[in-house]
C-alpha positions as CSV (number, residue, x, y, z in Angstrom):
1,X,267.7,45.0,110.1
2,X,264.3,45.3,107.4
3,X,261.1,46.3,107.9
4,X,258.2,44.8,105.4
5,X,254.6,46.3,105.9
6,X,251.9,44.1,103.7
7,X,248.6,45.3,103.0
8,X,245.2,43.0,103.6
9,X,242.8,42.4,101.0
10,X,239.0,42.0,100.2
11,X,238.3,38.9,98.4
12,X,235.0,39.8,96.3
13,X,234.5,36.6,94.1
14,X,235.8,33.4,92.4
15,X,234.5,34.3,88.6
16,X,234.5,30.9,86.6
17,X,233.9,27.9,89.1
18,X,232.5,25.8,85.6
19,X,235.4,25.7,83.5
20,X,233.6,24.6,80.5
21,X,235.6,26.8,78.6
22,X,239.2,25.7,79.3
23,X,239.9,28.0,82.1
24,X,239.4,28.1,85.8
25,X,238.9,30.4,88.9
26,X,239.3,33.9,88.0
27,X,238.9,36.8,91.0
28,X,238.1,40.8,91.7
29,X,239.4,41.7,94.5
30,X,240.4,44.8,96.2
31,X,243.5,45.9,98.4
32,X,242.8,47.5,101.7
33,X,245.1,50.2,103.7
34,X,244.5,48.3,107.4
35,X,244.5,45.8,108.9
36,X,248.6,45.1,108.2
37,X,251.2,43.1,108.8
38,X,254.5,44.2,109.7
39,X,257.9,42.4,110.8
40,X,261.2,43.4,111.0
41,X,263.9,41.0,109.9
42,X,268.1,41.0,109.8
43,X,270.7,37.9,108.5
44,X,270.8,35.4,111.5
45,X,272.8,32.1,111.5
46,X,269.5,30.4,112.4
47,X,265.9,30.8,111.7
48,X,263.9,32.7,114.4
49,X,260.7,34.3,114.8
50,X,259.2,36.0,117.4
51,X,256.3,37.5,118.1
52,X,252.5,36.4,119.2
53,X,251.4,35.1,116.2
54,X,249.4,33.0,114.6
55,X,251.8,33.0,111.5
56,X,255.0,32.1,113.2
57,X,254.8,28.5,111.6
58,X,253.8,29.9,108.1
59,X,256.5,32.7,108.3
60,X,258.9,29.6,109.3
61,X,258.2,27.6,106.1
62,X,258.2,30.3,103.7
63,X,261.4,31.7,104.9
64,X,263.4,28.1,104.7
65,X,261.4,27.9,101.4
66,X,263.8,30.5,100.0
67,X,266.9,30.7,102.3
68,X,270.3,29.5,101.0
69,X,271.7,26.5,102.8
70,X,273.9,27.8,105.0
71,X,271.4,31.2,105.7
72,X,269.5,32.2,108.3
73,X,266.9,34.3,109.6
74,X,265.7,36.6,112.6
75,X,262.4,37.8,111.9
76,X,260.1,39.9,114.5
77,X,256.0,40.4,114.1
78,X,255.4,43.7,115.4
79,X,251.7,43.7,113.8
80,X,249.6,41.3,112.2
81,X,245.6,40.1,112.2
82,X,243.9,36.7,112.5
83,X,244.0,33.7,109.6
84,X,240.7,32.3,108.1
85,X,238.5,35.4,108.7
86,X,238.5,36.2,104.4
87,X,240.9,39.3,104.6
88,X,244.0,37.1,103.4
89,X,246.5,37.1,106.2
90,X,248.2,33.5,104.6
91,X,249.0,34.8,102.0
92,X,250.7,38.2,103.5
93,X,252.5,36.4,106.0
94,X,254.1,34.2,103.5
95,X,255.0,36.7,101.3
96,X,256.7,39.1,103.7
97,X,259.0,36.3,105.1
98,X,259.8,35.2,101.4
99,X,260.3,38.8,100.7
100,X,262.4,39.3,103.4
101,X,265.2,36.5,102.6
102,X,264.8,37.5,98.9
103,X,266.1,41.0,99.7
104,X,268.3,40.4,102.5
105,X,270.2,37.9,100.9
106,X,269.8,39.8,97.6
107,X,268.4,36.9,95.8
108,X,266.4,39.1,92.9
109,X,263.3,37.2,92.9
110,X,259.9,39.1,91.6
111,X,256.6,39.0,93.9
112,X,255.5,36.8,91.2
113,X,258.6,34.1,91.7
114,X,258.5,34.4,95.5
115,X,254.7,33.5,95.6
116,X,255.8,30.1,93.4
117,X,258.5,29.0,96.0
118,X,255.8,29.9,99.3
119,X,253.0,28.2,97.2
120,X,250.8,30.9,97.6
121,X,248.5,32.5,94.7
122,X,247.3,28.8,93.2
123,X,243.5,29.9,92.5
124,X,242.7,33.4,93.5
125,X,245.8,35.9,92.5
126,X,244.3,38.4,94.4
127,X,246.5,38.6,97.7
128,X,249.8,38.4,95.9
129,X,248.8,41.1,93.3
130,X,247.6,43.1,96.2
131,X,251.0,42.5,97.7
132,X,253.3,43.3,94.6
133,X,250.8,47.3,93.8
134,X,247.5,47.0,95.6
135,X,244.4,48.5,94.3
136,X,241.5,47.0,92.3
137,X,242.3,43.4,91.4
138,X,240.9,41.5,88.1
139,X,242.8,38.3,87.6
140,X,242.1,35.9,84.6
141,X,242.7,32.8,86.5
142,X,244.0,29.3,85.0
143,X,243.9,26.9,82.5
144,X,241.9,23.8,83.8
145,X,243.8,21.4,81.7
146,X,246.8,22.5,84.2
147,X,244.9,22.6,87.1
148,X,242.9,19.6,86.7
149,X,240.7,20.0,89.7
150,X,238.3,23.0,91.8
151,X,240.2,23.7,94.4
152,X,241.2,26.5,97.3
153,X,244.8,28.6,97.0
154,X,246.2,26.7,99.9
155,X,245.8,23.0,97.6
156,X,246.6,24.5,94.5
157,X,250.4,24.0,93.9
158,X,250.3,26.8,90.7
159,X,251.7,29.9,89.6
160,X,249.5,33.0,90.3
161,X,246.8,33.8,87.9
162,X,247.7,36.8,85.4
163,X,247.0,39.9,86.2
164,X,244.0,40.9,83.7
165,X,243.5,44.4,85.5
166,X,244.8,46.5,87.9
167,X,243.2,50.1,88.7
168,X,243.5,52.5,91.4
169,X,240.2,52.9,93.0
170,X,238.2,56.0,94.6
171,X,238.9,57.3,97.8
172,X,235.7,55.9,99.3
173,X,235.2,55.0,103.1
174,X,235.0,51.1,103.6
175,X,233.3,50.0,106.9
176,X,234.8,46.3,107.2
177,X,233.0,43.9,110.0
178,X,234.9,40.6,111.3
179,X,232.6,38.8,112.7
180,X,234.4,36.3,116.1
181,X,234.0,33.3,114.3
182,X,236.2,32.0,111.3
183,X,235.7,30.9,108.0
184,X,236.2,27.9,105.8
185,X,239.7,26.7,106.1
186,X,242.0,23.7,105.3
187,X,240.3,20.3,104.5
188,X,236.8,21.3,105.1
189,X,237.4,24.4,102.4
190,X,238.6,21.6,100.0
191,X,235.5,19.7,100.6
192,X,233.6,22.4,99.8
193,X,234.8,23.2,96.2
194,X,234.6,19.4,95.6
195,X,230.7,19.7,97.0
196,X,229.8,22.5,95.0
197,X,232.0,22.9,91.5
198,X,231.3,22.9,89.3
199,X,228.9,25.9,89.4
200,X,226.1,26.0,86.8
201,X,227.3,27.8,83.8
202,X,224.1,30.1,83.9
203,X,225.4,31.6,87.0
204,X,228.9,32.2,85.8
205,X,227.8,34.0,82.3
206,X,225.4,36.4,85.2
207,X,228.1,37.3,87.1
208,X,230.4,37.8,84.5
209,X,227.7,40.3,82.8
210,X,227.4,42.4,86.2
211,X,231.5,42.2,86.6
212,X,231.6,43.4,82.7
213,X,228.6,45.7,82.1
214,X,228.4,47.1,85.7
215,X,231.1,46.7,88.5
216,X,234.1,47.9,85.9
217,X,232.2,50.8,84.5
218,X,230.9,51.7,87.6
219,X,234.4,51.5,88.8
220,X,235.8,53.7,86.0
221,X,233.1,56.2,86.3
222,X,233.3,56.5,90.0
223,X,229.9,55.9,90.7
224,X,229.9,54.5,94.2
225,X,226.0,54.0,93.6
226,X,225.9,51.4,90.5
227,X,229.6,49.9,92.2
228,X,227.4,49.3,95.1
229,X,224.4,47.7,93.1
230,X,226.6,45.4,91.6
231,X,228.7,44.3,95.0
232,X,225.0,43.3,96.3
233,X,224.1,41.4,93.0
234,X,227.3,39.2,93.2
235,X,226.6,37.8,96.7
236,X,223.8,35.8,95.0
237,X,225.7,33.9,91.9
238,X,227.8,31.6,91.5
239,X,230.7,30.6,94.2
240,X,230.3,33.7,96.1
241,X,226.4,32.7,96.7
242,X,227.8,29.2,98.1
243,X,230.2,31.0,100.8
244,X,227.0,33.7,101.6
245,X,225.0,30.6,102.1
246,X,227.5,28.9,105.0
247,X,227.8,32.3,106.8
248,X,224.1,33.5,107.9
249,X,225.7,35.8,110.2
250,X,227.6,37.4,108.0
251,X,224.1,37.7,105.3
252,X,222.1,38.9,108.1
253,X,225.2,41.5,108.8
254,X,224.4,42.3,104.9
255,X,221.2,42.8,105.0
256,X,221.3,45.0,108.2
257,X,223.8,47.3,106.5
258,X,221.7,47.6,103.2
259,X,219.2,49.3,104.8
260,X,220.6,51.1,106.9
261,X,221.6,52.8,103.8
262,X,225.1,51.3,102.5
263,X,226.1,51.6,98.7
264,X,227.0,47.7,98.8
265,X,227.7,45.3,100.9
266,X,229.4,41.6,100.9
267,X,231.4,38.9,102.1
268,X,235.1,38.7,101.8
269,X,236.2,35.2,100.5
270,X,234.6,32.4,102.7
271,X,233.9,35.1,105.2
272,X,233.2,36.2,107.8
273,X,234.4,39.3,107.3
274,X,231.7,41.5,105.5
275,X,232.6,45.0,103.7
276,X,230.2,47.5,103.1
277,X,230.7,51.1,101.3
278,X,228.7,54.1,102.4
279,X,228.9,58.1,103.1
280,X,227.3,57.6,106.5
281,X,229.9,55.1,107.7
282,X,229.4,55.8,111.4
283,X,226.1,55.0,110.8
284,X,226.8,51.8,109.5
285,X,229.7,50.7,112.4
286,X,227.1,51.7,114.9
287,X,224.6,49.0,113.1
288,X,227.3,46.4,113.3
289,X,228.4,46.8,116.4
290,X,224.8,46.6,117.6
291,X,224.1,43.6,115.8
292,X,228.2,42.1,117.2
293,X,227.5,42.9,120.5
294,X,230.8,43.1,122.1
295,X,232.3,40.4,119.6
296,X,234.3,40.9,116.8
297,X,235.9,44.0,115.1
298,X,234.3,46.9,113.7
299,X,236.5,49.5,111.6
300,X,236.8,52.1,108.8
301,X,239.5,51.8,106.3
302,X,239.8,52.7,102.3
303,X,241.3,51.1,99.4
304,X,245.2,51.2,99.2
305,X,246.6,51.8,95.9
306,X,250.1,50.3,96.5
307,X,251.6,47.1,97.7
308,X,253.5,46.5,100.3
309,X,256.0,48.7,101.8
310,X,260.1,47.4,102.0
311,X,262.1,49.7,104.0
312,X,265.7,49.8,105.6
313,X,265.3,50.0,109.4
314,X,268.1,52.9,110.4
């Protein structure tokens, strides 16, 4: 019996959705300690996946992509979190199932090789890198000559982008707010990419300037004030600006959190999940709960500086 516990992730932004110098995508993201997907798995003669989860079919397909012709797997989903809320559950669920097969059948595949087989990471490499090593991640995108179109990860059948930087993240408190509705997905997501891309080059240049000369130095110097200012600036630039415009409730949340003392507030991926850094996290949680009412989720967490945990059950 094998147990796998994955992290979740914040997708801070895609960097270059203009592609005029030959590369596209590029991402920055942060691995979270909570929520998690936890599964148990063992060899079987059939493929059987149980648990109250919307990820059952995704895990089944991912397992089948790696299983030997005569192999099977029994998999129990013990913990998970919803899809299409901006926390990357699809990639984590797919990699968890793929890794279970890899370990049980001693296939010897790397996380990157598993990601290719389960078709994850074709736009952003953040989820795959979060599963592998955790921490803060910067990836370098893909050659546009290979991709040939602006597409989300679910529609991009390419290997995960190369990780340019992986950095331990400070022990800062993070508040995560998940409104009840969903973010963009499937055909809607594809249509958004087609509609808003290519993003104007001056937006990409401004975003790159913020990342290189504000966010990264603040991260290395453990300067939460300037790190937060860079997060605020990112919400108004490039592809992230277009994502935020589709989630007015999330934008309202971000403004309220900043007014309440947050050191930076942003939206993860297509949302609706909002995150904030700050010293008075109880006050930030209170502000979020007042805005959400009885709907959605509000919780505190920290960054996770390690990847998925894979262990044998006694």
